[in-house]
TIKOL-804246 format. One record per atom (N, C-alpha, C): x, y negated, z; atom name; residue in one letter. Coordinates in steps of 0.1 Angstrom, whole numbers, plus 5000, padded with zeros to 4 digits. Example, Ala and Ser with C-alpha at 12.3 -4.5 7.8 and 13.67 -1.06 7.14 Angstrom:
2
+------+------+------+-------+---------+
:    x :    y :    z : atomo : residuo :
+------+------+------+-------+---------+
: 5132 : 5057 : 5078 :     N :       A :
: 5123 : 5045 : 5078 :    CA :       A :
: 5132 : 5033 : 5078 :     C :       A :
: 5128 : 5022 : 5071 :     N :       S :
: 5137 : 5011 : 5071 :    CA :       S :
: 5129 : 5000 : 5079 :     C :       S :
+------+------+------+-------+---------+
***
This chain:
85
+------+------+------+-------+---------+
:    x :    y :    z : atomo : residuo :
+------+------+------+-------+---------+
: 7130 : 0751 : 4676 :     N :       M :
: 7139 : 0761 : 4679 :    CA :       M :
: 7135 : 0774 : 4673 :     C :       M :
: 7143 : 0783 : 4673 :     N :       K :
: 7143 : 0795 : 4668 :    CA :       K :
: 7134 : 0805 : 4672 :     C :       K :
: 7125 : 0811 : 4664 :     N :       V :
: 7119 : 0823 : 4668 :    CA :       V :
: 7124 : 0835 : 4670 :     C :       V :
: 7121 : 0842 : 4677 :     N :       K :
: 7127 : 0857 : 4679 :    CA :       K :
: 7117 : 0869 : 4670 :     C :       K :
: 7121 : 0876 : 4664 :     N :       A :
: 7118 : 0885 : 4655 :    CA :       A :
: 7107 : 0893 : 4665 :     C :       A :
: 7099 : 0898 : 4653 :     N :       K :
: 7088 : 0909 : 4658 :    CA :       K :
: 7094 : 0923 : 4653 :     C :       K :
: 7089 : 0937 : 4661 :     N :       Y :
: 7090 : 0946 : 4646 :    CA :       Y :
: 7082 : 0956 : 4648 :     C :       Y :
: 7081 : 0961 : 4633 :     N :       F :
: 7071 : 0968 : 4633 :    CA :       F :
: 7074 : 0978 : 4623 :     C :       F :
: 7077 : 0993 : 4629 :     N :       R :
: 7088 : 1003 : 4623 :    CA :       R :
: 7100 : 0996 : 4616 :     C :       R :
: 7100 : 0995 : 4603 :     N :       E :
: 7113 : 0990 : 4600 :    CA :       E :
: 7114 : 0975 : 4594 :     C :       E :
: 7102 : 0970 : 4596 :     N :       I :
: 7100 : 0956 : 4593 :    CA :       I :
: 7104 : 0947 : 4606 :     C :       I :
: 7111 : 0937 : 4603 :     N :       E :
: 7117 : 0925 : 4609 :    CA :       E :
: 7111 : 0915 : 4607 :     C :       E :
: 7099 : 0907 : 4614 :     N :       Y :
: 7092 : 0896 : 4607 :    CA :       Y :
: 7088 : 0890 : 4620 :     C :       Y :
: 7082 : 0876 : 4614 :     N :       V :
: 7074 : 0864 : 4622 :    CA :       V :
: 7065 : 0863 : 4618 :     C :       V :
: 7057 : 0859 : 4627 :     N :       E :
: 7041 : 0856 : 4622 :    CA :       E :
: 7043 : 0840 : 4621 :     C :       E :
: 7037 : 0836 : 4612 :     N :       V :
: 7032 : 0823 : 4612 :    CA :       V :
: 7028 : 0812 : 4620 :     C :       V :
: 7016 : 0820 : 4627 :     N :       K :
: 7012 : 0813 : 4638 :    CA :       K :
: 7020 : 0812 : 4653 :     C :       K :
: 7030 : 0822 : 4649 :     N :       D :
: 7038 : 0819 : 4663 :    CA :       D :
: 7048 : 0812 : 4664 :     C :       D :
: 7053 : 0805 : 4653 :     N :       L :
: 7062 : 0793 : 4653 :    CA :       L :
: 7058 : 0780 : 4659 :     C :       L :
: 7066 : 0774 : 4663 :     N :       P :
: 7061 : 0756 : 4666 :    CA :       P :
: 7053 : 0749 : 4653 :     C :       P :
: 7043 : 0742 : 4662 :     N :       Q :
: 7037 : 0734 : 4654 :    CA :       Q :
: 7045 : 0728 : 4640 :     C :       Q :
: 7056 : 0722 : 4643 :     N :       E :
: 7063 : 0713 : 4633 :    CA :       E :
: 7067 : 0720 : 4622 :     C :       E :
: 7070 : 0738 : 4628 :     N :       Q :
: 7077 : 0747 : 4620 :    CA :       Q :
: 7069 : 0751 : 4610 :     C :       Q :
: 7053 : 0754 : 4612 :     N :       Q :
: 7043 : 0753 : 4608 :    CA :       Q :
: 7039 : 0748 : 4595 :     C :       Q :
: 7041 : 0733 : 4596 :     N :       L :
: 7037 : 0723 : 4588 :    CA :       L :
: 7048 : 0721 : 4579 :     C :       L :
: 7063 : 0723 : 4581 :     N :       L :
: 7073 : 0724 : 4569 :    CA :       L :
: 7077 : 0738 : 4565 :     C :       L :
: 7069 : 0750 : 4567 :     N :       L :
: 7070 : 0759 : 4559 :    CA :       L :
: 7058 : 0759 : 4550 :     C :       L :
: 7046 : 0752 : 4555 :     N :       S :
: 7035 : 0754 : 4544 :    CA :       S :
: 7038 : 0745 : 4531 :     C :       S :
: 7051 : 0736 : 4533 :     N :       H :
: 7053 : 0730 : 4518 :    CA :       H :
: 7069 : 0739 : 4514 :     C :       H :
: 7072 : 0751 : 4517 :     N :       Y :
: 7081 : 0757 : 4511 :    CA :       Y :
: 7079 : 0768 : 4504 :     C :       Y :
: 7081 : 0760 : 4493 :     N :       K :
: 7075 : 0770 : 4479 :    CA :       K :
: 7079 : 0780 : 4476 :     C :       K :
: 7092 : 0789 : 4484 :     N :       E :
: 7099 : 0798 : 4481 :    CA :       E :
: 7095 : 0810 : 4492 :     C :       E :
: 7086 : 0807 : 4500 :     N :       A :
: 7083 : 0817 : 4511 :    CA :       A :
: 7075 : 0827 : 4506 :     C :       A :
: 7077 : 0836 : 4506 :     N :       D :
: 7074 : 0853 : 4506 :    CA :       D :
: 7063 : 0858 : 4513 :     C :       D :
: 7050 : 0856 : 4517 :     N :       Y :
: 7039 : 0859 : 4527 :    CA :       Y :
: 7039 : 0873 : 4527 :     C :       Y :
: 7039 : 0879 : 4540 :     N :       I :
: 7033 : 0894 : 4538 :    CA :       I :
: 7022 : 0896 : 4547 :     C :       I :
: 7018 : 0905 : 4546 :     N :       K :
: 7007 : 0908 : 4558 :    CA :       K :
: 7010 : 0924 : 4560 :     C :       K :
: 7007 : 0926 : 4574 :     N :       I :
: 7013 : 0942 : 4581 :    CA :       I :
: 6997 : 0944 : 4586 :     C :       I :
: 7000 : 0960 : 4582 :     N :       L :
: 6988 : 0965 : 4588 :    CA :       L :
: 6992 : 0975 : 4599 :     C :       L :
: 6989 : 0967 : 4613 :     N :       I :
: 6994 : 0973 : 4622 :    CA :       I :
: 6979 : 0979 : 4630 :     C :       I :
: 6980 : 0992 : 4635 :     N :       E :
: 6966 : 0998 : 4639 :    CA :       E :
: 6955 : 0993 : 4634 :     C :       E :
: 6950 : 0994 : 4621 :     N :       D :
: 6943 : 0990 : 4616 :    CA :       D :
: 6939 : 0980 : 4616 :     C :       D :
: 6945 : 0968 : 4619 :     N :       K :
: 6947 : 0957 : 4618 :    CA :       K :
: 6955 : 0951 : 4613 :     C :       K :
: 6951 : 0941 : 4603 :     N :       V :
: 6958 : 0929 : 4590 :    CA :       V :
: 6966 : 0922 : 4602 :     C :       V :
: 6976 : 0921 : 4604 :     N :       V :
: 6986 : 0909 : 4606 :    CA :       V :
: 6992 : 0897 : 4597 :     C :       V :
: 6991 : 0886 : 4597 :     N :       G :
: 6996 : 0879 : 4589 :    CA :       G :
: 6987 : 0868 : 4587 :     C :       G :
: 6995 : 0855 : 4580 :     N :       P :
: 7008 : 0857 : 4574 :    CA :       P :
: 7018 : 0857 : 4581 :     C :       P :
: 7028 : 0865 : 4573 :     N :       C :
: 7042 : 0866 : 4581 :    CA :       C :
: 7052 : 0862 : 4572 :     C :       C :
: 7064 : 0861 : 4576 :     N :       L :
: 7077 : 0864 : 4568 :    CA :       L :
: 7087 : 0872 : 4572 :     C :       L :
: 7091 : 0879 : 4565 :     N :       Q :
: 7102 : 0886 : 4568 :    CA :       Q :
: 7112 : 0880 : 4577 :     C :       Q :
: 7116 : 0887 : 4586 :     N :       Y :
: 7128 : 0877 : 4597 :    CA :       Y :
: 7141 : 0874 : 4588 :     C :       Y :
: 7146 : 0877 : 4576 :     N :       S :
: 7158 : 0874 : 4568 :    CA :       S :
: 7153 : 0863 : 4566 :     C :       S :
: 7141 : 0862 : 4556 :     N :       Q :
: 7135 : 0849 : 4550 :    CA :       Q :
: 7138 : 0836 : 4560 :     C :       Q :
: 7127 : 0841 : 4571 :     N :       Y :
: 7128 : 0832 : 4578 :    CA :       Y :
: 7143 : 0824 : 4585 :     C :       Y :
: 7152 : 0832 : 4587 :     N :       E :
: 7163 : 0825 : 4591 :    CA :       E :
: 7172 : 0817 : 4580 :     C :       E :
: 7170 : 0822 : 4570 :     N :       L :
: 7174 : 0815 : 4560 :    CA :       L :
: 7170 : 0801 : 4557 :     C :       L :
: 7156 : 0797 : 4559 :     N :       W :
: 7148 : 0786 : 4555 :    CA :       W :
: 7150 : 0780 : 4569 :     C :       W :
: 7149 : 0789 : 4580 :     N :       Y :
: 7153 : 0779 : 4594 :    CA :       Y :
: 7165 : 0773 : 4592 :     C :       Y :
: 7175 : 0780 : 4588 :     N :       N :
: 7192 : 0775 : 4588 :    CA :       N :
: 7191 : 0768 : 4578 :     C :       N :
: 7183 : 0764 : 4565 :     N :       S :
: 7184 : 0752 : 4556 :    CA :       S :
: 7182 : 0738 : 4563 :     C :       S :
: 7171 : 0746 : 4573 :     N :       L :
: 7168 : 0728 : 4578 :    CA :       L :
: 7178 : 0724 : 4590 :     C :       L :
: 7183 : 0735 : 4594 :     N :       R :
: 7191 : 0727 : 4610 :    CA :       R :
: 7206 : 0721 : 4603 :     C :       R :
: 7213 : 0726 : 4589 :     N :       I :
: 7222 : 0724 : 4586 :    CA :       I :
: 7221 : 0708 : 4584 :     C :       I :
: 7210 : 0703 : 4579 :     N :       P :
: 7210 : 0686 : 4573 :    CA :       P :
: 7211 : 0679 : 4590 :     C :       P :
: 7204 : 0683 : 4595 :     N :       K :
: 7201 : 0679 : 4608 :    CA :       K :
: 7214 : 0677 : 4618 :     C :       K :
: 7223 : 0689 : 4615 :     N :       M :
: 7235 : 0690 : 4623 :    CA :       M :
: 7246 : 0679 : 4614 :     C :       M :
: 7247 : 0678 : 4606 :     N :       S :
: 7255 : 0669 : 4595 :    CA :       S :
: 7249 : 0657 : 4601 :     C :       S :
: 7239 : 0656 : 4600 :     N :       E :
: 7234 : 0637 : 4606 :    CA :       E :
: 7238 : 0640 : 4621 :     C :       E :
: 7236 : 0641 : 4630 :     N :       E :
: 7240 : 0644 : 4641 :    CA :       E :
: 7257 : 0644 : 4642 :     C :       E :
: 7268 : 0648 : 4636 :     N :       V :
: 7278 : 0649 : 4634 :    CA :       V :
: 7284 : 0637 : 4631 :     C :       V :
: 7275 : 0627 : 4621 :     N :       R :
: 7281 : 0617 : 4615 :    CA :       R :
: 7276 : 0607 : 4626 :     C :       R :
: 7266 : 0608 : 4632 :     N :       Q :
: 7260 : 0596 : 4642 :    CA :       Q :
: 7273 : 0597 : 4655 :     C :       Q :
: 7279 : 0609 : 4652 :     N :       Q :
: 7289 : 0608 : 4670 :    CA :       Q :
: 7303 : 0605 : 4664 :     C :       Q :
: 7307 : 0607 : 4652 :     N :       S :
: 7319 : 0606 : 4649 :    CA :       S :
: 7320 : 0589 : 4646 :     C :       S :
: 7333 : 0586 : 4645 :     N :       H :
: 7337 : 0573 : 4647 :    CA :       H :
: 7348 : 0569 : 4638 :     C :       H :
: 7350 : 0558 : 4632 :     N :       P :
: 7358 : 0559 : 4620 :    CA :       P :
: 7373 : 0555 : 4631 :     C :       P :
: 7383 : 0561 : 4624 :     N :       V :
: 7401 : 0556 : 4633 :    CA :       V :
: 7400 : 0540 : 4639 :     C :       V :
: 7396 : 0536 : 4629 :     N :       S :
: 7396 : 0521 : 4635 :    CA :       S :
: 7388 : 0518 : 4649 :     C :       S :
: 7375 : 0525 : 4646 :     N :       Q :
: 7368 : 0520 : 4657 :    CA :       Q :
: 7372 : 0526 : 4670 :     C :       Q :
: 7381 : 0538 : 4670 :     N :       L :
: 7387 : 0541 : 4680 :    CA :       L :
: 7399 : 0535 : 4688 :     C :       L :
: 7405 : 0531 : 4680 :     N :       L :
: 7416 : 0526 : 4683 :    CA :       L :
: 7413 : 0509 : 4687 :     C :       L :
: 7403 : 0505 : 4687 :     N :       V :
: 7399 : 0490 : 4690 :    CA :       V :
: 7399 : 0493 : 4706 :     C :       V :
: 7407 : 0481 : 4714 :     N :       N :
: 7410 : 0480 : 4727 :    CA :       N :
: 7418 : 0491 : 4734 :     C :       N :
: 7422 : 0499 : 4725 :     N :       K :
: 7434 : 0508 : 4732 :    CA :       K :
: 7448 : 0506 : 4728 :     C :       K :
: 7449 : 0496 : 4724 :     N :       L :
: 7463 : 0489 : 4724 :    CA :       L :
: 7469 : 0477 : 4729 :     C :       L :
+------+------+------+-------+---------+
***
């Protein structure tokens, strides 16, 4: 499930701790993640990802899954024609 962005001033971000457990685990192996920390009311919040980077990462996970779902649901024409003639 895709997490909604949080906003602070002009920063659109997600906190890693707010992600589902599975995403946190997968993200820990994502070497290109540029984690940031944000100072909000004298409190450091982080690690966070800018939302644009989170979306790119999330979509890179979804595309292979969606392709696999399509492959599982699609049938060769020969299978579709069996018992139809």
